[in-house]
DRENDREN-376244 format. One record per residue (C-alpha): residue in three letters; x, z, y. Coordinates in steps of 0.1 Angstrom, whole numbers. Layout:
<drenros>
{'Ala',{X,Z,Y}},
...
</drenros>
This chain:
<drenros>
{'Met',{-239,-121,440}},
{'Ala',{-270,-141,446}},
{'Leu',{-279,-135,410}},
{'Phe',{-284,-98,416}},
{'Ser',{-296,-98,452}},
{'Lys',{-333,-100,441}},
{'Lys',{-350,-82,414}},
{'Pro',{-326,-77,385}},
{'Lys',{-332,-100,356}},
{'Lys',{-330,-93,319}},
{'Glu',{-297,-99,300}},
{'Glu',{-312,-129,282}},
{'Glu',{-323,-145,315}},
{'Ile',{-288,-140,330}},
{'Phe',{-271,-156,299}},
{'Ala',{-296,-185,301}},
{'Val',{-286,-192,337}},
{'Phe',{-248,-191,334}},
{'Pro',{-240,-191,296}},
{'Ala',{-206,-210,299}},
{'Glu',{-193,-189,328}},
{'Ile',{-201,-156,310}},
{'Tyr',{-186,-168,278}},
{'Arg',{-154,-178,295}},
{'Ala',{-152,-145,314}},
{'Gly',{-151,-126,281}},
{'Glu',{-129,-151,262}},
{'Leu',{-95,-138,251}},
{'Ala',{-69,-164,262}},
{'Leu',{-36,-170,244}},
{'Lys',{-16,-156,273}},
{'Asp',{-35,-123,269}},
{'Val',{-24,-121,233}},
{'Leu',{13,-130,241}},
{'Ser',{16,-109,273}},
{'Pro',{31,-74,270}},
{'Ser',{9,-43,276}},
{'Ala',{29,-35,308}},
{'Leu',{55,-52,330}},
{'Glu',{79,-35,355}},
{'Val',{107,-53,374}},
{'Asn',{137,-32,384}},
{'Pro',{170,-43,400}},
{'Thr',{189,-40,367}},
{'Phe',{162,-46,341}},
{'Val',{127,-57,333}},
{'Arg',{104,-33,313}},
{'Leu',{81,-51,288}},
{'Gly',{58,-25,273}},
{'Ala',{80,-1,253}},
{'Lys',{111,-23,255}},
{'Ile',{134,-31,284}},
{'Ala',{154,-62,289}},
{'Arg',{185,-71,310}},
{'Thr',{198,-106,317}},
{'Leu',{235,-113,321}},
{'Phe',{251,-145,333}},
{'Val',{286,-160,327}},
{'Phe',{303,-168,360}},
{'Ser',{340,-175,350}},
{'Tyr',{357,-193,321}},
{'Pro',{394,-196,311}},
{'Arg',{414,-228,314}},
{'Tyr',{408,-235,277}},
{'Leu',{379,-226,254}},
{'Asn',{386,-226,217}},
{'Thr',{361,-239,192}},
{'Gly',{337,-212,180}},
{'Trp',{346,-188,209}},
{'Phe',{309,-179,212}},
{'Ser',{306,-171,174}},
{'Pro',{313,-133,177}},
{'Ile',{284,-130,202}},
{'Ile',{260,-150,181}},
{'Asn',{269,-129,150}},
{'Leu',{266,-96,169}},
{'Asp',{243,-72,151}},
{'Lys',{220,-68,182}},
{'Ile',{188,-83,194}},
{'Phe',{192,-107,223}},
{'Asp',{182,-142,235}},
{'Val',{206,-169,247}},
{'Ala',{199,-198,271}},
{'Met',{222,-226,278}},
{'Tyr',{215,-251,307}},
{'Val',{234,-283,308}},
{'His',{229,-303,340}},
{'Pro',{246,-337,341}},
{'Val',{267,-345,371}},
{'Asp',{270,-381,385}},
{'Thr',{305,-393,374}},
{'Ala',{310,-416,404}},
{'Ser',{304,-389,430}},
{'Met',{325,-365,410}},
{'Leu',{354,-389,409}},
{'Arg',{354,-392,447}},
{'Thr',{354,-354,449}},
{'Leu',{383,-351,424}},
{'Arg',{402,-377,444}},
{'Arg',{400,-355,475}},
{'Lys',{410,-324,455}},
{'Val',{440,-342,441}},
{'Ala',{451,-353,476}},
{'Gln',{447,-317,489}},
{'Val',{468,-302,460}},
{'Gln',{494,-329,463}},
{'Ser',{496,-323,500}},
{'Gln',{502,-286,494}},
{'Ile',{529,-293,469}},
{'Ser',{547,-317,493}},
{'Ser',{544,-293,521}},
{'Arg',{561,-266,501}},
{'Glu',{589,-289,490}},
{'Gln',{595,-299,527}},
{'Lys',{598,-262,536}},
{'Gly',{622,-256,508}},
{'Leu',{599,-231,490}},
{'Val',{600,-223,453}},
{'Arg',{577,-244,431}},
{'Asp',{543,-229,426}},
{'Pro',{533,-232,389}},
{'Ile',{496,-227,398}},
{'Leu',{495,-258,420}},
{'Asp',{514,-279,394}},
{'Thr',{490,-269,367}},
{'Ala',{460,-276,389}},
{'Tyr',{474,-310,397}},
{'Arg',{480,-319,360}},
{'Asp',{445,-307,351}},
{'Leu',{428,-327,379}},
{'Glu',{446,-358,370}},
{'Glu',{439,-355,333}},
{'Leu',{402,-349,341}},
{'Arg',{401,-379,364}},
{'Asp',{416,-401,337}},
{'Lys',{391,-390,311}},
{'Leu',{362,-394,334}},
{'Gln',{374,-428,345}},
{'Gln',{378,-439,308}},
{'Ala',{344,-424,298}},
{'Gln',{361,-401,274}},
{'Glu',{345,-371,291}},
{'Arg',{315,-363,312}},
{'Leu',{311,-335,337}},
{'Phe',{282,-310,337}},
{'Asn',{269,-280,355}},
{'Phe',{267,-254,327}},
{'Gly',{247,-222,329}},
{'Leu',{249,-195,301}},
{'Tyr',{225,-166,302}},
{'Leu',{219,-137,278}},
{'Thr',{190,-113,277}},
{'Ile',{196,-81,258}},
{'Tyr',{169,-57,247}},
{'Gly',{167,-19,241}},
{'Phe',{144,11,243}},
{'Ser',{165,29,270}},
{'Glu',{190,21,298}},
{'Glu',{217,39,277}},
{'Glu',{211,15,248}},
{'Leu',{212,-15,272}},
{'Asn',{245,-3,288}},
{'Lys',{261,2,254}},
{'Thr',{250,-33,243}},
{'Glu',{262,-49,276}},
{'Ala',{296,-31,273}},
{'Glu',{300,-45,238}},
{'Ile',{292,-80,248}},
{'Lys',{314,-78,278}},
{'Ser',{344,-66,258}},
{'Leu',{340,-94,233}},
{'Leu',{338,-120,260}},
{'Glu',{365,-106,283}},
{'Ala',{389,-106,254}},
{'Arg',{385,-145,256}},
{'Leu',{388,-144,295}},
{'Val',{350,-151,299}},
{'Tyr',{334,-129,325}},
{'Thr',{298,-119,329}},
{'Lys',{276,-100,354}},
{'Pro',{240,-87,353}},
{'Ala',{216,-106,375}},
{'Leu',{212,-78,400}},
{'Phe',{179,-80,419}},
{'Gln',{172,-112,400}},
{'Gln',{161,-98,366}},
{'Ser',{127,-114,368}},
{'Glu',{142,-148,375}},
{'Gly',{168,-142,348}},
{'Phe',{143,-132,322}},
{'Gln',{122,-163,329}},
{'Ser',{153,-185,327}},
{'Val',{160,-173,292}},
{'Leu',{125,-179,280}},
{'Pro',{120,-213,262}},
{'Leu',{104,-228,294}},
{'Asn',{133,-250,305}},
{'Thr',{133,-236,340}},
{'Asp',{167,-225,353}},
{'Lys',{155,-200,380}},
{'Leu',{189,-183,383}},
{'Asp',{208,-216,389}},
{'Ile',{242,-199,384}},
{'Asn',{263,-228,370}},
{'Thr',{299,-237,365}},
{'Tyr',{315,-272,363}},
{'Leu',{325,-279,327}},
{'Asn',{334,-311,310}},
{'Ser',{322,-322,275}},
{'Ser',{349,-306,254}},
{'Pro',{345,-269,265}},
{'Ile',{307,-272,264}},
{'Ser',{308,-286,229}},
{'Ser',{330,-256,218}},
{'Thr',{299,-234,224}},
{'Phe',{278,-254,199}},
{'Pro',{265,-253,173}},
{'Phe',{249,-219,170}},
{'Val',{265,-203,141}},
{'Ser',{257,-174,118}},
{'Phe',{277,-156,91}},
{'Asp',{282,-181,63}},
{'Leu',{291,-172,28}},
{'Thr',{303,-206,18}},
{'Ser',{337,-209,0}},
{'Asn',{355,-236,-19}},
{'Lys',{345,-221,-52}},
{'Gly',{321,-197,-66}},
{'Val',{284,-194,-76}},
{'Leu',{256,-209,-55}},
{'Tyr',{232,-180,-49}},
{'Gly',{208,-197,-26}},
{'Ile',{201,-210,9}},
{'Asn',{210,-192,42}},
{'Arg',{176,-188,58}},
{'His',{190,-188,93}},
{'Asn',{209,-222,93}},
{'Asn',{200,-237,59}},
{'Gly',{237,-234,48}},
{'Leu',{247,-228,12}},
{'Val',{254,-192,1}},
{'Leu',{282,-202,-22}},
{'Phe',{304,-172,-31}},
{'Asp',{329,-159,-56}},
{'Arg',{322,-123,-63}},
{'Phe',{357,-118,-78}},
{'Ser',{373,-126,-44}},
{'Leu',{360,-92,-31}},
{'Pro',{379,-59,-34}},
{'Asn',{357,-53,-65}},
{'Ala',{333,-77,-83}},
{'Asn',{305,-52,-87}},
{'Ser',{270,-58,-73}},
{'Val',{236,-41,-70}},
{'Ile',{202,-58,-68}},
{'Phe',{172,-39,-54}},
{'Gly',{137,-52,-52}},
{'Thr',{100,-46,-61}},
{'Ser',{85,-57,-93}},
{'Gly',{80,-95,-91}},
{'Gly',{104,-98,-62}},
{'Gly',{127,-121,-81}},
{'Lys',{155,-97,-93}},
{'Ser',{158,-110,-129}},
{'Tyr',{152,-146,-117}},
{'Leu',{182,-143,-94}},
{'Gln',{204,-126,-120}},
{'Lys',{196,-152,-147}},
{'Leu',{204,-179,-122}},
{'Glu',{238,-163,-115}},
{'Ile',{244,-159,-153}},
{'Leu',{236,-196,-159}},
{'Arg',{260,-208,-132}},
{'Ser',{287,-182,-140}},
{'Leu',{288,-195,-176}},
{'Met',{297,-229,-162}},
{'Trp',{327,-213,-145}},
{'Gly',{340,-199,-177}},
{'Ile',{329,-163,-171}},
{'Asp',{317,-143,-201}},
{'Val',{284,-123,-196}},
{'Ile',{270,-93,-213}},
{'Val',{235,-81,-206}},
{'Ile',{215,-50,-213}},
{'Asp',{179,-63,-213}},
{'Pro',{151,-36,-213}},
{'Glu',{122,-61,-212}},
{'Arg',{133,-91,-233}},
{'Glu',{135,-113,-203}},
{'Tyr',{169,-129,-212}},
{'Glu',{160,-140,-247}},
{'Tyr',{151,-176,-239}},
{'Leu',{181,-180,-216}},
{'Ser',{203,-167,-245}},
{'Gln',{188,-192,-270}},
{'Thr',{191,-221,-245}},
{'Val',{228,-217,-239}},
{'Gly',{237,-207,-275}},
{'Gly',{243,-171,-268}},
{'Ser',{239,-140,-290}},
{'Tyr',{207,-120,-288}},
{'Val',{210,-85,-303}},
{'Asn',{178,-65,-307}},
{'Ile',{183,-28,-309}},
{'Ser',{155,-7,-323}},
{'Leu',{147,19,-350}},
{'Thr',{139,-9,-375}},
{'Ser',{163,-37,-365}},
{'Lys',{191,-48,-386}},
{'Asn',{216,-44,-358}},
{'His',{235,-10,-356}},
{'Ile',{261,6,-334}},
{'Asn',{282,35,-346}},
{'Pro',{289,59,-317}},
{'Phe',{322,70,-334}},
{'Asp',{338,35,-331}},
{'Leu',{372,35,-314}},
{'Pro',{385,8,-292}},
{'Ile',{420,-6,-300}},
{'Pro',{444,7,-273}},
{'Arg',{459,-18,-250}},
{'Glu',{497,-19,-244}},
{'Asp',{494,2,-213}},
{'Glu',{471,28,-229}},
{'Ser',{480,58,-251}},
{'Pro',{461,62,-284}},
{'Ser',{457,99,-277}},
{'Asp',{441,92,-243}},
{'Val',{417,67,-259}},
{'Leu',{407,92,-286}},
{'Arg',{402,120,-260}},
{'Ser',{382,97,-237}},
{'Asn',{359,87,-266}},
{'Ser',{353,123,-276}},
{'Val',{343,132,-240}},
{'Asn',{319,103,-239}},
{'Leu',{305,113,-273}},
{'Ile',{296,147,-259}},
{'Gly',{278,130,-230}},
{'Leu',{258,110,-255}},
{'Phe',{249,141,-275}},
{'Arg',{237,158,-243}},
{'Ile',{212,130,-239}},
{'Met',{202,129,-276}},
{'Leu',{198,167,-279}},
{'Gly',{182,173,-245}},
{'Gly',{211,192,-231}},
{'Leu',{238,216,-244}},
{'Thr',{249,251,-235}},
{'Ala',{286,258,-227}},
{'Glu',{291,273,-262}},
{'Glu',{275,242,-279}},
{'Asp',{296,219,-257}},
{'Ala',{328,236,-269}},
{'Met',{316,237,-305}},
{'Leu',{308,200,-304}},
{'Asp',{342,191,-289}},
{'Gln',{359,209,-318}},
{'Ala',{336,194,-344}},
{'Ile',{342,158,-331}},
{'Thr',{379,163,-335}},
{'Glu',{375,176,-370}},
{'Thr',{351,147,-379}},
{'Tyr',{377,122,-369}},
{'Ala',{404,141,-388}},
{'Ser',{382,140,-419}},
{'Arg',{387,102,-419}},
{'Asp',{425,107,-412}},
{'Ile',{421,96,-376}},
{'Thr',{446,112,-353}},
{'Pro',{463,101,-320}},
{'Glu',{491,87,-342}},
{'Ser',{467,65,-363}},
{'Asp',{464,27,-360}},
{'Phe',{429,24,-348}},
{'Ser',{426,-12,-360}},
{'Lys',{429,-1,-396}},
{'Val',{408,30,-397}},
{'Thr',{372,34,-408}},
{'Pro',{353,55,-382}},
{'Pro',{331,84,-393}},
{'Thr',{293,84,-389}},
{'Leu',{268,109,-375}},
{'Ser',{263,123,-410}},
{'Asp',{300,133,-411}},
{'Leu',{296,152,-379}},
{'Glu',{265,169,-393}},
{'Leu',{284,181,-424}},
{'Val',{312,195,-402}},
{'Leu',{287,214,-380}},
{'Ala',{268,227,-410}},
{'Ser',{300,242,-424}},
{'Thr',{310,257,-390}},
{'Ala',{300,292,-381}},
{'Gly',{273,290,-354}},
{'Gly',{269,252,-358}},
{'Glu',{239,253,-381}},
{'Asn',{215,249,-351}},
{'Leu',{233,218,-338}},
{'Ala',{233,204,-373}},
{'Met',{196,209,-377}},
{'Arg',{189,192,-343}},
{'Leu',{210,162,-355}},
{'Lys',{189,157,-387}},
{'Lys',{164,135,-370}},
{'Tyr',{192,111,-362}},
{'Thr',{209,113,-397}},
{'Thr',{180,115,-422}},
{'Gly',{149,115,-400}},
{'Thr',{130,87,-383}},
{'Trp',{159,76,-361}},
{'Ala',{185,75,-388}},
{'Gly',{185,37,-392}},
{'Phe',{193,32,-356}},
{'Ile',{224,53,-351}},
{'Asn',{238,65,-384}},
{'Gln',{251,32,-397}},
{'Pro',{284,13,-393}},
{'Thr',{285,-12,-365}},
{'Asn',{276,-48,-375}},
{'Ile',{274,-66,-341}},
{'Glu',{294,-96,-332}},
{'Met',{307,-98,-296}},
{'Ser',{326,-131,-297}},
{'Asn',{300,-152,-280}},
{'Arg',{303,-160,-242}},
{'Leu',{268,-146,-236}},
{'Val',{256,-115,-254}},
{'Val',{222,-100,-247}},
{'Phe',{213,-65,-260}},
{'Ser',{175,-59,-260}},
{'Val',{160,-24,-260}},
{'Arg',{124,-35,-254}},
{'Asp',{113,-24,-289}},
{'Met',{128,10,-286}},
{'Glu',{106,40,-278}},
{'Asp',{107,53,-243}},
{'Glu',{120,86,-255}},
{'Leu',{149,69,-272}},
{'Arg',{156,42,-246}},
{'Pro',{181,62,-225}},
{'Val',{200,70,-257}},
{'Gly',{200,34,-267}},
{'Met',{212,21,-233}},
{'Phe',{239,47,-231}},
{'Leu',{251,39,-266}},
{'Ile',{251,2,-260}},
{'Leu',{269,7,-227}},
{'Arg',{296,27,-245}},
{'Tyr',{300,1,-271}},
{'Ile',{303,-27,-245}},
{'Trp',{328,-7,-225}},
{'Asn',{350,-2,-255}},
{'Thr',{349,-40,-262}},
{'Ile',{358,-47,-226}},
{'Arg',{387,-24,-226}},
{'Ala',{401,-40,-258}},
{'Thr',{406,-75,-243}},
{'Leu',{412,-85,-207}},
{'Lys',{389,-113,-198}},
{'Lys',{368,-124,-168}},
{'Arg',{334,-109,-174}},
{'Ile',{301,-98,-158}},
{'Leu',{281,-69,-172}},
{'Val',{245,-68,-163}},
{'Val',{225,-35,-166}},
{'Asp',{189,-44,-158}},
{'Glu',{164,-16,-149}},
{'Ala',{194,7,-144}},
{'Trp',{171,36,-134}},
{'Trp',{166,44,-171}},
{'Leu',{203,54,-172}},
{'Met',{202,70,-138}},
{'Lys',{174,94,-149}},
{'Asn',{201,113,-169}},
{'Glu',{232,127,-153}},
{'Asp',{255,118,-182}},
{'Gly',{242,82,-182}},
{'Ala',{245,79,-144}},
{'Ser',{280,94,-146}},
{'Phe',{292,70,-172}},
{'Leu',{277,40,-153}},
{'Phe',{296,52,-122}},
{'Gly',{328,55,-142}},
{'Ile',{325,18,-152}},
{'Ala',{318,8,-116}},
{'Lys',{350,26,-105}},
{'Arg',{372,13,-132}},
{'Ser',{358,-22,-137}},
{'Arg',{383,-40,-114}},
{'Lys',{412,-29,-136}},
{'Tyr',{395,-48,-165}},
{'Tyr',{385,-80,-146}},
{'Leu',{349,-69,-149}},
{'Gly',{320,-73,-124}},
{'Leu',{292,-47,-130}},
{'Thr',{257,-57,-119}},
{'Thr',{231,-29,-117}},
{'Ile',{195,-40,-111}},
{'Thr',{165,-17,-104}},
{'Gln',{131,-17,-90}},
{'Asp',{128,20,-88}},
{'Val',{150,26,-57}},
{'Gly',{139,62,-53}},
{'Asp',{150,73,-88}},
{'Phe',{183,54,-84}},
{'Leu',{192,68,-50}},
{'Asn',{180,103,-57}},
{'Ser',{207,105,-84}},
{'Pro',{239,120,-72}},
{'Tyr',{257,89,-86}},
{'Gly',{233,64,-70}},
{'Lys',{249,60,-36}},
{'Pro',{285,61,-50}},
{'Ile',{276,32,-73}},
{'Ile',{264,13,-42}},
{'Thr',{295,22,-23}},
{'Asn',{316,9,-52}},
{'Ser',{297,-24,-52}},
{'Ser',{311,-50,-27}},
{'Met',{281,-73,-32}},
{'Gln',{246,-60,-26}},
{'Ile',{214,-80,-27}},
{'Leu',{181,-66,-13}},
{'Leu',{149,-85,-22}},
{'Lys',{114,-78,-12}},
{'Gln',{108,-40,-8}},
{'Ser',{78,-18,-9}},
{'Pro',{66,2,21}},
{'Ala',{70,34,1}},
{'Thr',{108,30,-3}},
{'Ile',{118,8,27}},
{'Asp',{128,38,49}},
{'Leu',{152,50,22}},
{'Val',{166,15,18}},
{'Lys',{170,12,55}},
{'Glu',{189,44,58}},
{'Thr',{211,37,28}},
{'Phe',{221,1,39}},
{'Asn',{220,8,77}},
{'Leu',{194,-19,83}},
{'Thr',{180,-28,117}},
{'Glu',{143,-27,124}},
{'Glu',{141,-65,121}},
{'Glu',{159,-65,88}},
{'Lys',{135,-38,76}},
{'Phe',{105,-60,84}},
{'Leu',{122,-90,69}},
{'Leu',{124,-73,36}},
{'Leu',{88,-61,38}},
{'Glu',{75,-96,46}},
{'Ser',{98,-116,22}},
{'Glu',{84,-139,-4}},
{'Arg',{96,-139,-40}},
{'Gly',{133,-147,-42}},
{'Glu',{139,-139,-5}},
{'Gly',{160,-111,10}},
{'Ile',{193,-101,24}},
{'Phe',{227,-109,7}},
{'Phe',{256,-85,16}},
{'Ala',{292,-95,7}},
{'Gly',{318,-72,22}},
{'Leu',{312,-70,59}},
{'Lys',{291,-101,60}},
{'His',{254,-104,53}},
{'Val',{229,-132,56}},
{'Ala',{192,-138,49}},
{'Ile',{189,-156,16}},
{'Lys',{164,-177,-3}},
{'Val',{171,-181,-39}},
{'Met',{169,-218,-50}},
{'Ala',{171,-232,-85}},
{'Ser',{168,-268,-99}},
{'Tyr',{138,-278,-120}},
{'Thr',{158,-275,-152}},
{'Glu',{172,-241,-143}},
{'Asp',{138,-229,-133}},
{'Gln',{124,-238,-167}},
{'Ile',{151,-218,-184}},
{'Ile',{151,-187,-163}},
{'Thr',{115,-182,-151}},
{'Ser',{97,-150,-161}},
{'Asp',{64,-159,-144}},
{'Pro',{37,-153,-171}},
{'Ala',{16,-182,-159}},
{'Gln',{45,-206,-159}},
{'Leu',{56,-193,-193}},
{'Leu',{22,-201,-208}},
{'Leu',{24,-236,-194}},
{'Ile',{58,-241,-209}},
{'Lys',{46,-227,-243}},
{'Lys',{16,-251,-242}},
{'Ala',{38,-280,-233}},
{'Lys',{61,-272,-263}},
{'Glu',{31,-270,-286}},
{'Asp',{17,-303,-274}},
{'Tyr',{51,-319,-279}},
{'Ala',{53,-305,-314}},
{'Lys',{18,-319,-323}},
{'Gln',{28,-353,-310}},
{'Arg',{59,-353,-331}},
{'Ala',{39,-343,-361}},
</drenros>
């Protein structure tokens, strides 16, 4: 006040007199950053800005506590804080107290006997428990503690708090553990749960070491089993995410993530480790990312393009299994062929659809292929045979003309040849990178049909990987065929993996969500802000899980397996990393190292 009691001074003069005081007055302290924008204390909750919090305390425990009794609460899909206070009790003074208690109980038992009353089981049980506790304390097998257990739950409304409190109470009361809200002590309760080590509620219960130890350690959902593939590390407790996808109701999986989020890296790691478990793997590779992996493990790499030497004949027929009818196999193949022609020809009218159906039957018949034929001894027709049948059919000239670019035009070498691909290797990779974008959906659909026919022919434990599945999902027939495989894969001991970075295109397809529903294993890696709301709605994520996916680094995300899900970080050894990496900078270093090694050898 003395500073301004006389003639006001200039701002520079004021700062010169008290520079440190003025600086400290305007300084933003750490507590200002951490503090909520508003605070309101009510009898049943504390309001912290937009959120409200309520603290509960445990006041009663059963006679016995089983190990892991607190796990359902820890794994509850809610936001809450837990505080446990363990106050040691002097053993000598407690032994004196227990001695008096034993004498009181024994006196009550003797008094009832003298009066001829019926034995009281409660008194007998209390006597045995007291004596057992005395023995363990005397022999230093146990120690006694004052134990306080507090939970602070959060929500945006009282209704939400009441619902969460009711859920926690029902879980605990099922184990005979009873809780109450800290009525008129919410401020003390909230401070007790903060990591300040101050038990302001001071509501404790005498418990010995064994029941207290049953509360620890904190646990979260683990996906660790005795066998399976190591997918990564649980980011919550550093446990191993070790899982066998074939132990689920179906072995299908979906992987969503942004470009560079680690989708292909994770999938290549699973492939590498699955091969060690004797599982065959087939991959549709749109960007030639699996070539080096295939070469390293001695797999087959099949390049499909207009000029490649590898061909697939769409008229190939799978050999029927013992439980399959040849007529059903032929009919199913004809239906799938019509779906392929819809993609190739840009759609069909109802008349063209019916005409093609008849023409396909006649094309097979031209090679003496009927439901009664032995499919293992027949020679399938080609697209040129179908063109001849259509050209000689009334009204089929237009379809025959539209097929010419696939039979004699630029694309003839790709699709109008007998199949010459070998599928006997344990890892087979089909590359469509060199195929034009216009033809890529056709190529992927054709490859998928061929793979499906191979899978149906022999029952083996396999994984089928469709990378960048949104190419197929762009077309209804491709999406429908992929969905059909997802539904039927379990029957053929197959696990289908669909990978995509374009979540919007995938989920906007009418078959997108059904494919996810029919996939028991789902992996979400880093997501973009543009699609995170759609992902959150589809997978029923919490706000915290949403932000976890937005802020995840490469190879981090959420791993869903059935009803369980954990935050995962994908981990690979140095050797595995050198085989599966797709980082361009790292690939250049590997290439340079190989060249330097070759020069040294020379």
